[in-house]
ZANULO-78168 format. One line per field, with one value per residue (C-alpha): y, z, x; residue number from 1. Coordinates in steps of 0.25 Angstrom, whole numbers. Each point is the difference from the previous one (the first is absolute). Example, Ala and Ser with C-alpha at 12.3 -4.5 7.8 and 13.67 -1.06 7.14 Angstrom:
2
y: (-18/14)
z: (31/-2)
x: (49/6)
i: (1/2)
END
This chain:
378
y: (-272/12/13/11/9/0/10/9/3/6/15/3/2/-14/-7/-15/0/-11/-9/2/-2/-14/-4/4/-9/-11/7/-4/2/2/-16/-5/4/3/-11/-6/1/-7/-11/-2/-3/-8/-9/-3/-4/13/12/15/12/14/11/14/7/13/-2/-11/-7/-15/-11/-14/-14/-14/-10/-14/-1/-5/13/10/6/2/7/10/3/3/9/7/2/7/10/2/0/3/5/10/0/12/-8/-10/11/5/-14/-2/14/-5/-12/8/10/-12/-4/14/-1/-13/4/11/-10/-9/4/-7/9/12/-1/-3/13/8/-4/4/12/4/-4/7/15/3/-12/-8/-12/7/-3/-13/-8/-2/15/7/-1/15/-2/-14/7/11/-9/0/-10/9/0/-15/-1/11/-7/-13/6/8/-11/-14/2/-9/9/-1/-15/-12/-15/-10/-15/-10/-15/-12/7/0/13/1/-3/9/12/-3/0/13/6/-5/5/12/5/8/8/15/6/11/2/5/15/1/12/-2/2/3/-2/9/-6/-4/6/-4/-11/1/-7/-2/-6/-4/-5/-11/-9/-13/-9/0/11/0/7/2/6/5/3/7/-8/3/-1/-13/-5/6/-10/-1/-6/-14/2/6/-12/-9/9/-1/-15/-1/10/-4/-11/-14/-7/1/15/9/8/-12/-8/11/10/-9/-14/2/14/-2/15/-2/-10/3/7/2/7/3/9/9/2/11/8/13/-5/-9/-5/-11/-3/-8/-2/-7/-3/0/2/15/-1/-5/8/10/-12/-7/12/1/-15/1/12/-7/-11/8/8/-11/-6/-1/-10/-8/-2/-4/-11/-6/-2/-7/-12/10/8/-13/-6/13/2/-14/3/13/-3/6/12/1/-1/10/10/-1/2/13/6/-3/5/14/1/1/-1/-14/3/6/-13/-9/8/-2/-15/0/7/-10/-12/7/1/-14/-4/9/-6/-14/-5/-3/-15/-1/10/-5/-5/13/9/-8/2/14/4/-7/7/14/-3/-2/13/7/-5/5/14/0/-4/12)
z: (125/7/-2/3/8/15/11/-3/-14/6/3/14/-2/-6/10/0/-15/-4/10/-4/-14/4/6/-12/-9/6/-2/-14/-14/-14/-1/14/11/14/6/-14/1/13/-5/-13/8/11/-10/-6/14/2/9/-3/8/0/9/-1/6/-1/-14/-7/-1/-2/-5/0/-2/3/-10/-5/-13/-7/4/-4/-11/9/10/-10/-5/13/4/-14/2/13/-4/-14/1/14/0/11/2/9/8/3/4/10/6/0/6/13/1/-1/11/9/-2/3/13/4/-2/10/11/-4/7/-10/-11/9/3/-15/-4/10/-4/-14/3/9/-10/-12/1/-14/-8/-2/6/13/-2/2/-13/3/1/10/2/-4/-13/-4/3/-9/-12/-12/-11/-10/9/-1/-15/-2/9/-7/-14/5/6/-5/-13/-7/3/15/1/2/-2/8/-2/9/1/-8/-14/-14/-2/-15/3/12/-9/-11/10/7/-14/-4/13/4/-14/1/12/-3/-3/8/12/14/3/12/6/8/15/9/15/7/8/14/9/14/6/0/9/4/11/-1/11/-3/9/-2/9/-7/-5/-15/-6/-14/-3/-14/-7/-14/-11/-14/-12/-6/-9/7/2/15/-1/0/12/8/-4/6/12/3/-1/9/10/1/-9/6/13/-1/-4/9/6/2/7/9/3/0/4/9/6/0/-3/-12/-4/-14/-8/-16/-10/-14/-11/-8/-13/-7/-13/7/12/11/14/7/12/13/7/14/10/14/14/3/13/-9/-13/2/4/-13/-9/7/-3/-14/-2/6/-10/-13/3/-1/-13/-10/-10/11/8/-13/-2/13/-5/-13/4/3/-13/-8/5/-1/-15/-3/5/-7/-15/-3/7/-9/-12/5/4/-14/-6/9/-6/-14/3/3/-13/5/-11/-2/4/14/1/-2/9/11/-1/-1/13/7/-6/4/14/0/-5/11/12/-5/-5/-14/1/10/-9/-13/-4/4/-7/-13/1/5/-12/-10/6/0/-15/-4/7/-7/-13/3/4/-13/-8/6)
x: (144/7/-5/10/-10/-3/-3/12/-6/-13/-3/-2/-15/-2/8/-4/-4/10/-5/-15/4/6/-13/-8/8/-8/-13/-3/7/-5/-1/-3/-10/3/9/2/15/1/-10/8/13/-6/-8/14/5/8/1/-2/4/5/7/4/12/7/6/-8/-13/1/-11/6/-5/5/-5/4/8/-12/-8/11/-8/-12/9/6/-14/-5/11/-1/-15/3/10/-5/-15/-5/-14/1/-15/-5/-10/11/9/-9/-1/15/2/-7/8/13/-6/-2/15/4/-8/6/14/-1/-3/12/13/9/-6/0/15/3/-7/7/14/-3/-7/13/10/-5/-4/-4/0/-14/7/-4/-15/-7/-2/-14/-3/-9/-15/-1/7/-6/-14/3/4/-9/-3/7/13/0/-1/10/11/-2/1/13/8/-6/8/10/12/-3/-3/9/-5/9/-1/7/-2/-3/-3/5/7/-4/-14/0/5/-10/-12/4/1/-14/-7/8/1/-12/5/0/14/7/8/-2/-2/9/8/12/-1/12/0/9/12/-3/11/-5/-8/-15/-10/-15/-8/-14/-9/-10/-9/9/7/14/9/3/13/5/14/2/13/0/6/3/-10/-3/10/12/11/-1/-14/4/9/-11/-9/11/1/-15/0/12/-6/-15/-5/-1/3/15/0/9/-11/-10/11/6/-11/-12/4/13/-3/-15/-2/-10/-11/3/11/1/9/-3/3/-10/7/-7/1/4/7/-6/2/7/-9/2/-13/-3/-11/3/-6/-1/9/12/-3/12/9/-4/3/14/3/-5/9/12/-2/-1/13/10/-6/12/6/7/-14/-6/10/-3/-15/2/-9/-12/2/2/-13/-8/6/-5/-14/-1/1/-14/5/12/-10/-9/11/6/-14/-2/13/-4/-13/6/6/14/11/5/14/-5/-8/12/8/-10/0/16/1/-8/8/13/-5/-4/15/6/-7/4/-14/5/-1/-12/-8/4/-14/-6/10/-2/-15/0/10/-10/-12/8/4/-14/-4/11/-5/-14/6/8/-13/-7)
i: (1/2/3/4/5/6/7/8/9/10/11/12/13/14/15/16/17/18/19/20/21/22/23/24/25/26/27/28/29/30/31/32/33/34/35/36/37/38/39/40/41/42/43/44/45/46/47/48/49/50/51/52/53/54/55/56/57/58/59/60/61/62/63/64/65/66/67/68/69/70/71/72/73/74/75/76/77/78/79/80/81/82/83/84/85/86/87/88/89/90/91/92/93/94/95/96/97/98/99/100/101/102/103/104/105/106/107/108/109/110/111/112/113/114/115/116/117/118/119/120/121/122/123/124/125/126/127/128/129/130/131/132/133/134/135/136/137/138/139/140/141/142/143/144/145/146/147/148/149/150/151/152/153/154/155/156/157/158/159/160/161/162/163/164/165/166/167/168/169/170/171/172/173/174/175/176/177/178/179/180/181/182/183/184/185/186/187/188/189/190/191/192/193/194/195/196/197/198/199/200/201/202/203/204/205/206/207/208/209/210/211/212/213/214/215/216/217/218/219/220/221/222/223/224/225/226/227/228/229/230/231/232/233/234/235/236/237/238/239/240/241/242/243/244/245/246/247/248/249/250/251/252/253/254/255/256/257/258/259/260/261/262/263/264/265/266/267/268/269/270/271/272/273/274/275/276/277/278/279/280/281/282/283/284/285/286/287/288/289/290/291/292/293/294/295/296/297/298/299/300/301/302/303/304/305/306/307/308/309/310/311/312/313/314/315/316/317/318/319/320/321/322/323/324/325/326/327/328/329/330/331/332/333/334/335/336/337/338/339/340/341/342/343/344/345/346/347/348/349/350/351/352/353/354/355/356/357/358/359/360/361/362/363/364/365/366/367/368/369/370/371/372/373/374/375/376/377/378)
END
């Protein structure tokens, strides 16, 4: 169940509330006690988890076909009937405060916070999803209830099903269990980030042995036609042993102990991030080498890496499904959703992957079609 509300929907004074509410989903419902959701799924041999990001909060379950009804019931119970008990909130607040403290000691999280805080100057994306100790301490039980009632509503929730299921039965189960969800849509105001006209940088000192660097490039909003191409570029540059940066910067030049590339596709415009870990003595040289590899990326370079993209595509069918679900969950018009998918397929054709990725194209198109139907229904 994808709820279209995350840290970007929080007022400054309540930063971190989306993440706290996610924790509270597991702290009892009107039908189950504390831990009851997890117990129900695990008793059926499944797995239950949740996460919060800038634009969404997601609670998801993996269950066997025979336990599908249990899975839908549990997810609906969480997003439709959370108890939000004040005493449990106080206990969970302490858990979140411990998470915040641990994050300050983690250099990977430190550099991730720094790149977002530097790339965005007014948008809430600049704030950590988890919030700050100050804002989390200031939250009241009434704040939690108000947030839950405002955003956990039918017009802001998308239920996504994938796997060995009967489609008709799945639709009926969703209607039965989620039919009680409160109506309404999100209360959201548009947020504009001013254009960036010059490079920005930040350096922070921590007592660690390695240097950590993240380079962020602003990218268009989620649903823009370039999103699929940027995802492919991230795979080619820094995802997997045969990716360009890992092969040339990490293994051949031995300038980094790890290097990665990924796109944060966000509702109001995100970041394409390249991150690396290197010895302090060669950190500048590593950054220069990374920059040299990013510059010449073009369609001819992509064509030379068909095998890597083909293998990565085969391994990322679930990612295709989740990506389509995210777009549907934002309520984008069906035509815009279809256009986003077609741009990706066109790029695949242009770089000569039509035969190697045929299976992925077929399944990806089917998944996007289902997401488009969801968007149209909404």
